[in-house]
C-alpha positions, 0 to 999 in steps of 0.5 A: 889425734895425731897430725902430720904435715906435708909440703907437696906439689899441687899435681902429685897424686894423693897416693904418694901422700897416703903411702907416706902417712901410712909408713910414718904411722906404721899402719896399712893405708887400706885400713883408712878412708880419707876425707877433705872438706867432708868429701871422700878422696881417692888416691888418684886425686891431686891437691890441685883437683881438690883445690887443697890450699896451704894449711888445709887438712886431710882426715884419715878415718879408720874403717870399720868392718863387720856388723 
């Protein structure tokens, strides 16, 4: 399990955070789904909208395809 820490404005779109995560981890951001407090989040959300506080975590889970 890897952890990255970000200091961001409460009004920044999560798309920016997701893109930075993908670049630092050298992965495709579309290969993951993102969750905060068990709820899926979207790139258009902001920390303010989701009531994300200092020290909170966003989970990135690898998507599975096929079946």
